[in-house]
C-alpha positions, -999 to +999 in steps of 0.1 A: -847-277+168-844-275+205-811-257+202-827-231+179-855-225+203-831-221+232-810-197+212-841-177+203-852-175+239-817-165+250-815-139+222-849-124+231-839-123+268-807-105+259-826-080+237-850-074+266-822-067+290-806-043+266-839-025+261-845-023+298-810-008+304-815+017+276-849+027+291-833+031+325-805+053+312-831+074+293-851+079+324-820+090+344-810+114+316-845+129+316-845+133+354-811+151+351-826+175+325-857+181+346-835+188+376-814+213+356-845+230+343-859+233+379-826+247+391-826+273+363-862+283+371-854+286+408-824+308+401-845+330+378-871+333+405-844+343+430-831+369+407-866+383+400-873+385+437-839+401+444-845+427+418-880+435+431-868+440+466-841+464+456-865+488+439 
């Protein structure tokens, strides 16, 4: 009985660590996507300003 409880606790701890790692990777990926979006928006704004100053 004690061995089963210990195994359950260890298994739940392992699942928690996996979930935490997946969450961390998802947040990093989201931050990368947001950074890329901001870079594209900045480049677009630069092009718009550049075109306006030429006319």
